[in-house]
N, C-alpha and C positions, 0 to 999 in steps of 0.2 A: 503494499500500499506506500503510494506514496502522497502523503499533505503538501502542496508549494500550493507557491502561486499567491501576487502581493494583487492586493487592491480587489480579490472574488473575483481575479481569474484565474481561471484551473488552465494550471501548466505541469507538462509532464517532461521534464526531462530527456530526448530521443534519444540520445546513446546511449542513457544509460536503460531505460525502457526498453529499445530495440538490441540490446545484448542480452537480457535475458530471455528464458526456455517459457518457449508459449502454456508450458503447464500450470507456470508460474503465475498468478492472477494479478492483475495488478492493476489499484482500482483509486482515481484521487478522493481526497475527501471529497469533494462536490458531492461524489455518487454513494457515502457511504448512507449505510442507514443505521443499522444493528448488527453483533457479533451474528448471530444466528443466520443471518445472508452472507457469511462468507463459510469458504471449507473448512473441515476441521483442521486444523496445526497451528503453528507456533505465527507469529506475526510482525514484520517487519515495519514498521510504519517511519516513514522519513520527513525529515520535517517538524519541529518542536516547536511551533508556533502555537495559537489559540486550538485549530483545529486538531492538530498531531496531535497536543497532549491533552484532548478530550478524548478521541479517539485511544488512545494509549489507555486513558482511565476507563475509558467505559469496556475494554477489553478485557482491561487487568481483572474486573468487579465480574466480568464470564469467567473468569478459568483461565483463562490463553497467555498460555508464554509470548511475552511481547518484546521484541528490542526496538527502542526509541533510538533511530538514529537523528543526532544534533550537532549543533555547534556548540561553544561558548558563552553562547545567550545564557543569564541568571535567571532563576527558576523561582518562583515563592508559593510558598503552599497557599491554600486557601482557607487552610483556616489555622490558626496559630495558641493555643491558651484558650482555647473555647471559642472563641470568638472570631467573625472576618479578620483575615488580613486587611484587606481595606478601609476595617476602622480603624485598627493598628494605624498601616499608613495616613491616613486622615489622620488622628488624635497627636500623631508628633510630626504636623507640618507638612511632611512632606509634599502631600498637592500647592500648599504657595510658595516654594519657594525657587526660584524663575533658577531655568535650567544653568545658565551662566554663572552663578554662584556657587555653583558646586564643580567639582572636580571629576566627579566621578558622572560615569553617564548614569541617566536614572531611567529605568526600564523594572516595569510590576508585571513580566508575563504570568500569569497563575491558570487553570484549565476552566475556572468559571464556574466550578461544583460548586453546591452548599449543603455542607451536610451536619 
């Protein structure tokens, strides 16, 4: 499964997609519906943006073996100490700070699930 493409435009990396055997199901994140719609076996999710992380989490919750291929992007758990992570970010002033006031890149990627 490849979860790739900026600004809601699905993109499948042709060189990679074309080099895999036809027995390997390749599905874009835009076409993913649920784990039951996939054949049995482990799943490789390529791309760890919002969609990729949500799909990986959904598959894990059904007992699938999931491999998530990602880059060095930071990850944030959606819940921390019993509260939504975005509540913590709001309370600590994260959203009030201007990007130019920080020496580090501010990114708060999360899966979007609420527990």
